[in-house]
C-alpha positions in Angstrom: -15.8 -134.2 153.8 -16.4 -133.7 157.5 -17.9 -137.2 157.7 -14.9 -138.6 156.0 -12.6 -137.0 158.5 -14.6 -138.6 161.3 -14.1 -142.1 159.9 -11.4 -144.2 161.6 -8.0 -144.4 159.9 -8.6 -148.0 158.9 -11.8 -147.1 157.1 -10.2 -144.3 155.2 -7.3 -146.6 154.2 -9.7 -149.2 152.9 -11.7 -146.6 151.0 -8.4 -145.2 149.6 -7.3 -148.6 148.4 -10.7 -149.4 146.8 -10.9 -146.0 145.1 -7.3 -146.3 143.9 -7.8 -149.7 142.3 -11.1 -148.7 140.8 -10.2 -145.3 139.4 -6.8 -146.5 138.2 -8.7 -148.4 135.5 -10.5 -145.4 134.1 -8.6 -142.2 134.9 -6.4 -140.8 132.1 -2.6 -140.7 132.5 -2.2 -137.0 133.2 -4.5 -137.2 136.3 -2.7 -140.3 137.6 0.6 -138.4 137.2 -0.8 -135.6 139.5 -1.0 -138.2 142.3 2.3 -139.7 141.4 3.8 -136.2 141.8 2.1 -135.7 145.2 3.5 -139.1 146.3 7.0 -138.2 145.2 6.9 -135.1 147.3 5.2 -136.7 150.3 7.6 -139.6 150.3 10.5 -137.1 150.6 8.6 -135.6 153.6 8.3 -139.0 155.2 12.1 -139.6 154.7 12.8 -136.2 156.3 10.6 -137.0 159.3 11.9 -140.5 160.1 15.1 -139.4 161.9 13.0 -136.7 163.8 10.5 -139.4 164.8 13.3 -141.6 166.2 15.0 -138.8 168.2 11.7 -137.1 169.3 9.9 -140.3 170.4 12.6 -142.8 171.5 14.8 -140.4 173.5 12.1 -139.4 176.1 10.8 -143.0 176.2 14.2 -144.4 177.1 14.8 -141.6 179.7 11.4 -142.4 181.3 12.1 -146.1 181.5 15.7 -145.5 182.9 14.5 -143.2 185.7 12.1 -145.8 187.1 14.9 -148.1 188.3 14.1 -151.2 190.2 14.1 -155.0 190.0 10.4 -155.2 188.9 11.0 -152.6 186.2 14.0 -154.5 184.9 12.2 -157.8 185.0 9.1 -156.6 183.3 11.1 -154.9 180.6 13.2 -158.1 180.0 10.0 -160.3 179.8 8.2 -157.8 177.6 11.2 -157.3 175.2 11.9 -161.0 175.2 8.3 -161.8 174.2 8.4 -159.2 171.5 11.6 -160.7 170.1 10.1 -164.2 170.4 7.0 -163.1 168.4 9.3 -161.7 165.7 11.1 -165.0 165.4 7.8 -166.9 165.4 6.6 -164.6 162.6 9.9 -165.0 160.6 10.0 -168.8 160.6 6.3 -169.1 159.9 6.3 -166.5 157.1 9.5 -167.7 155.4 8.1 -171.2 155.2 4.5 -170.5 154.4 4.5 -167.3 152.3 6.6 -168.8 149.4 3.7 -171.3 148.9 1.3 -168.3 148.7 3.4 -165.9 146.7 4.6 -166.9 143.2 8.1 -165.5 143.5 9.0 -165.6 139.8 5.6 -164.2 138.8 5.9 -161.4 141.3 9.3 -160.3 140.1 8.2 -160.6 136.4 5.0 -158.6 137.0 6.9 -155.8 138.8 9.8 -155.8 136.4 7.6 -155.5 133.2 5.8 -152.4 134.6 7.4 -149.1 133.9 7.0 -146.7 136.8 5.1 -143.5 136.0 7.1 -140.3 136.2 6.0 -137.3 138.4 5.6 -133.9 136.7 8.3 -132.5 139.1 10.2 -133.5 142.2 11.3 -131.7 145.4 14.3 -133.0 147.3 14.0 -132.8 151.1 17.1 -134.2 152.6 17.0 -135.5 156.2 18.9 -133.6 158.9 20.7 -136.8 159.9 20.6 -140.4 158.7 18.7 -143.1 160.5 21.6 -144.7 162.3 22.9 -141.3 163.6 19.4 -140.6 164.9 19.3 -144.0 166.6 22.6 -143.5 168.3 21.6 -140.0 169.3 18.3 -141.2 170.8 20.0 -144.0 172.8 22.9 -141.8 174.0 20.8 -138.8 175.0 18.0 -140.8 176.5 20.3 -142.9 178.7 22.3 -139.7 179.6 19.1 -137.9 180.8 18.1 -140.9 182.8 21.5 -141.3 184.5 22.1 -137.6 185.3 18.4 -136.7 185.9 18.7 -133.8 183.6 15.2 -132.3 184.1 15.8 -129.3 181.8 17.1 -131.4 178.9 14.3 -133.9 179.4 11.7 -131.1 179.4 13.1 -130.0 176.1 12.9 -133.4 174.5 9.4 -133.9 175.9 8.4 -130.7 174.1 10.2 -131.9 171.0 8.2 -135.2 171.3 5.0 -133.2 171.4 6.0 -131.3 168.2 6.9 -134.6 166.4 3.7 -136.3 167.5 1.6 -133.3 166.5 3.3 -133.2 163.1 2.4 -136.9 162.6 -1.2 -136.3 163.8 -1.9 -133.2 161.8 0.3 -133.5 158.7 1.3 -137.2 158.2 -1.7 -139.3 159.2 -4.4 -137.2 157.4 -2.4 -137.3 154.2 -1.6 -141.1 154.4 -4.9 -142.2 152.8 -4.2 -139.9 149.8 -0.6 -141.2 149.6 -1.9 -144.8 149.7 -4.6 -143.9 147.2 -1.9 -142.7 144.9 0.1 -145.9 145.3 -2.8 -148.1 144.4 -4.0 -145.7 141.7 -0.6 -146.1 140.0 -0.5 -149.9 140.6 -4.0 -150.2 139.1 -3.1 -148.0 136.1 0.0 -150.1 135.5 -1.5 -153.5 136.2 0.1 -154.4 139.5 -2.8 -153.9 141.9 -4.7 -157.1 141.6 -1.6 -159.2 142.1 -0.6 -157.2 145.2 -4.1 -157.3 146.7 -4.4 -161.1 146.2 -1.1 -161.6 148.1 -2.3 -159.2 150.9 -5.5 -161.2 151.4 -3.6 -164.4 151.6 -1.0 -163.2 154.2 -3.6 -161.4 156.3 -5.2 -164.8 157.1 -1.8 -166.3 158.1 -1.0 -163.3 160.3 -4.3 -163.5 162.1 -3.7 -167.2 162.8 -0.2 -166.4 164.2 -1.8 -163.8 166.5 -4.2 -166.4 168.0 -1.4 -168.9 168.4 0.8 -166.3 170.1 -1.9 -165.4 172.6 -2.5 -169.0 173.5 1.2 -169.6 173.9 1.6 -166.5 176.2 -1.3 -167.7 178.5 -0.1 -171.3 178.5 3.3 -170.0 179.9 1.5 -167.7 182.4 -0.8 -170.6 183.3 2.2 -172.9 183.8 3.9 -170.3 186.1 0.8 -169.5 188.1 -0.6 -173.1 188.0 -3.9 -171.9 186.7 -6.1 -172.7 183.7 -4.6 -170.7 180.8 -7.8 -170.7 178.7 -9.9 -169.3 181.6 -7.3 -166.6 182.1 -7.4 -165.7 178.4 -11.2 -165.8 178.4 -11.2 -163.2 181.2 -9.1 -160.8 179.0 -11.5 -160.9 176.0 -13.2 -157.5 177.0 -9.7 -155.9 176.8 -9.1 -157.7 173.4 -12.4 -156.4 171.9 -11.9 -152.9 173.3 -8.5 -152.7 171.7 -10.0 -154.1 168.5 -12.4 -151.2 168.4 -10.1 -148.4 169.5 -6.8 -149.5 167.9 -5.1 -147.9 171.0 -3.1 -149.6 173.8 -3.3 -146.4 175.8 -7.1 -146.0 175.5 -7.5 -149.7 176.5 -5.4 -149.4 179.7 -8.4 -149.0 182.1 -10.1 -152.1 180.6 -6.9 -154.1 180.6 -6.2 -153.2 184.2 -9.7 -154.2 185.3 -9.5 -157.6 183.6 -6.0 -158.2 184.9 -7.3 -157.6 188.4 -10.1 -160.1 187.7 -7.5 -162.7 186.9 -6.2 -162.3 190.5 -3.2 -160.0 190.0 -2.6 -157.8 193.0 -3.6 -154.2 192.5 0.0 -152.8 193.0 1.5 -155.1 190.4 -1.4 -154.6 187.9 -1.2 -150.8 188.2 2.5 -150.9 187.5 2.8 -153.6 184.8 -0.2 -152.8 182.6 0.6 -149.1 181.8 4.3 -150.0 181.4 3.6 -152.9 179.0 1.2 -150.6 177.0 4.4 -148.8 176.1 7.1 -151.5 175.9 5.3 -154.8 175.0 4.4 -154.9 171.3 4.6 -158.6 170.4 1.5 -158.4 168.1 2.9 -155.4 166.3 6.4 -157.0 165.9 4.8 -160.2 164.5 2.9 -158.2 161.9 5.8 -156.0 160.8 8.1 -159.0 160.3 5.5 -161.0 158.4 4.6 -158.1 156.1 8.3 -157.4 155.5 8.9 -161.0 154.5 5.9 -161.0 152.2 6.9 -157.8 150.4 10.5 -159.0 150.0 9.3 -162.2 148.5 7.1 -160.2 146.1 9.8 -157.9 144.9 12.6 -160.6 144.8 14.7 -159.0 147.6 17.1 -161.4 149.2 16.9 -162.0 153.0 18.1 -164.4 155.6 17.9 -165.2 159.3 21.0 -163.0 160.0 19.4 -159.9 158.5 16.1 -160.5 160.3 17.8 -161.2 163.6 19.2 -157.7 163.6 15.9 -156.3 162.4 13.9 -158.1 165.1 16.1 -157.1 168.0 16.2 -153.4 166.8 12.5 -153.4 166.1 11.8 -154.3 169.7 13.7 -151.2 170.8 12.3 -148.9 168.1 8.7 -149.5 168.9 9.0 -148.5 172.6 7.3 -145.2 171.9 4.8 -146.5 169.3 1.6 -146.6 171.4 1.8 -142.8 172.0 1.9 -142.0 168.3 -1.1 -141.9 166.0 -0.3 -144.5 163.3 1.4 -146.8 165.8 4.3 -149.0 165.6 4.8 -148.9 161.8 5.7 -145.2 161.9 8.3 -145.8 164.6 9.6 -148.8 162.7 10.1 -147.1 159.3 13.7 -146.2 160.3 14.9 -149.8 160.7 12.7 -151.0 157.8 14.6 -148.6 155.6 18.1 -149.0 157.1 18.3 -152.7 157.7 15.9 -154.2 155.1 16.5 -151.5 152.4 12.9 -150.7 151.6 12.3 -147.8 149.3 9.5 -145.2 149.5 6.9 -147.3 147.7 7.7 -150.5 149.7 7.3 -148.4 152.9 4.0 -147.1 151.7 2.8 -150.7 151.0 4.0 -151.7 154.5 2.0 -148.9 156.0 -1.1 -149.9 154.0 -0.8 -153.6 154.9 0.0 -152.9 158.6 -2.9 -150.4 159.1 -5.3 -152.9 157.5 -4.6 -155.1 160.5 -3.7 -152.4 163.0 -6.5 -153.2 165.5 -5.7 -156.9 165.6 -2.0 -156.2 166.5 -3.1 -153.8 169.3 -5.6 -156.3 170.6 -2.8 -158.9 170.7 -0.5 -156.5 172.5 -2.8 -155.5 175.3 -4.2 -159.0 175.9 -0.6 -160.3 176.2 0.0 -157.5 178.8 -2.3 -159.5 181.1 -0.1 -162.6 180.8 3.0 -160.7 181.7 1.2 -159.2 184.7 0.3 -162.7 185.9 4.0 -163.8 185.7 5.4 -160.7 187.4 2.7 -161.0 190.2 3.7 -164.6 190.8 7.4 -163.8 191.0 6.7 -160.9 193.3 4.7 -163.1 195.7 7.5 -165.7 195.7 10.1 -163.0 196.5 7.9 -161.6 199.3 7.6 -165.0 200.9 11.3 -165.5 200.8 11.8 -162.1 202.5 9.3 -163.0 205.2 10.9 -166.4 205.8 14.4 -164.9 206.0 
């Protein structure tokens, strides 16, 4: 059991999926219903936590960004947010055109419709303190207010609340996620859905990985154009940061390596020391790409209607919601659950599938995020040098 706890979350998720699919074929109905009951209660707990996650994580993040006023901060934030939004649109247009060829829409709806969901032995209702949109507005209003007035006492309170929320996720939510996902796949296997879902997952994972590579090449081509340097050499220099993030699945842990490789690319120390830690928090292009792609895939599978207008609002809100994601175990997907629920209308099971699919590729998204930070640092450094020359000449 102790060895199991030491395994990375990705390994535990993969084990949970494999065990769920395998045991779902042999376990009797009463035992399967035990896990269905657990999932029913745990999903209520997740729904209760979502508004608290939004308030507890987004509020202090916004207040921190607002306090560090300055042109470079604003410019870096705009570029990082714009790149995150761009990756969302890249993902949407690619996914909405390719995934219908990989996912048999009619078959997906038919397979899900013909399966009768298993009933839990009992349920416990845990209503949220506020709804998702109220939590969002509260986080924005209070976060900006703290930044504007410099309310140190209020900020200290929200920082402590953030610690409570993060600890709850770390201690209560993340350790139980493999059991929750095991229950999801156990039920799907028992009712016959699992193989269809797994085949779709494998197909879309390949497409998402290809999009990540394309996004990185695009980012460094833009950086190379701005700096008039070889983009592929710049990207090659960042590979140690890419593989470090691939192993740790953490933007924060990878900061020292990202910083070192960014300096190797010729970025001044002052700019690199400012941009890299900031972008580790606000630049999540790889994560946004994955979440949008997974959302499109699951909506196609379940026959849910969607269009560009819906995903435009989703992408723009997603870029804001994931600001605090790197500081939370479980990453961007936990911070994004609120808008996934409120804008796309995902229920508890669809959210669980999103978590499973996202975590399966978590390290690839993190690696894409931190490697892209180096491209932004190159652009900001070039702009800063041009501004300094103008000031000297004037």
